[in-house]
C-alpha positions in Angstrom: -15.2 8.4 19.1 -11.8 9.7 18.2 -9.0 9.2 20.6 -5.6 11.2 20.6 -2.1 11.2 21.9 0.5 14.1 21.9 3.9 13.2 20.6 6.8 15.5 20.7 9.2 14.5 17.9 13.0 14.6 17.9 12.9 18.4 16.7 10.8 19.5 19.4 7.6 19.6 17.2 4.4 18.4 18.8 2.0 16.2 16.9 -1.6 15.2 17.7 -2.1 11.6 16.5 -5.2 9.7 16.2 -5.0 6.6 18.4 -6.9 3.4 18.1 -7.4 1.2 21.2 -5.7 -2.2 20.9 -2.7 -0.8 19.0 0.8 -0.2 20.7 2.0 3.4 20.8 4.8 2.4 18.6 2.3 1.4 15.9 0.3 4.6 16.3 3.5 6.7 15.9 4.9 4.7 13.0 1.5 4.5 11.3 1.3 8.4 11.5 4.8 8.6 9.7 6.8 10.1 12.5 10.7 9.3 12.7 10.6 6.4 14.9 13.0 3.5 13.9 11.4 0.6 15.7 14.0 -1.6 14.0 12.7 -4.8 15.5 9.0 -4.2 14.6 7.7 -4.3 18.1 9.4 -7.4 19.5 11.1 -5.7 22.4 14.6 -6.7 20.6 15.9 -3.3 20.4 15.5 0.1 22.1 14.8 2.2 18.8 11.3 3.1 19.9 12.4 4.6 23.2 10.3 7.3 24.7 9.7 9.7 27.7 6.3 9.4 29.1 5.1 12.7 30.7 5.0 12.0 34.5 1.1 12.0 34.8 0.9 9.0 32.5 3.7 6.8 33.9 1.3 5.2 36.5 -1.2 4.5 33.9 0.9 1.5 32.5 2.2 -1.7 34.2 5.8 -1.4 35.2 8.3 -2.3 32.7 9.2 -6.2 32.7 12.6 -7.7 32.7 12.7 -7.7 28.9 11.9 -4.1 28.5 14.3 -3.1 31.3 17.3 -5.1 29.6 16.5 -3.3 26.2 16.2 0.3 27.9 19.8 -0.7 29.2 20.8 -0.2 25.6 18.9 3.1 25.1 20.6 6.6 25.1 19.8 8.9 27.9 17.5 6.8 29.9 15.4 8.4 32.6 12.8 7.5 35.2 10.1 8.0 32.9 11.6 6.0 29.9 9.7 3.3 28.2 9.7 1.4 25.0 6.6 2.4 22.9 6.3 -1.2 21.5 5.5 -2.3 25.1 2.7 0.3 25.7 -0.6 -0.6 24.6 -3.2 2.1 23.8 -6.6 2.0 25.5 -9.4 4.6 25.8 -8.3 5.7 29.3 -5.1 7.0 27.6 -6.7 9.7 25.6 -4.7 12.7 25.6 -1.6 11.1 27.0 1.8 12.8 26.3 5.2 11.6 25.3 8.6 12.8 24.0 10.5 10.4 21.5 13.8 9.3 22.9 17.2 10.3 21.3 17.9 8.4 18.0 20.5 5.9 17.7 
């Protein structure tokens, strides 16, 4: 079975990406070749994989832990639905989820 996520890039273009359960959202976006810095490689040590989850998907994930909150404090234009894609694990239940990439550093 094929699973997908819908990602809106920095230019407002929407991309449908094939998503594999067990991968992080960051890995899915990066492997698809979209412009996502993810400088720390997924260690939650930067905020360059910042995204905005569509409101309907925010409750599908556990709340951000203290480490993620600390990194989000360094991101630009943080909102209620801001998350780090390196902290979001994709599962089958997330098929069709939508997000917008956060501002570039």
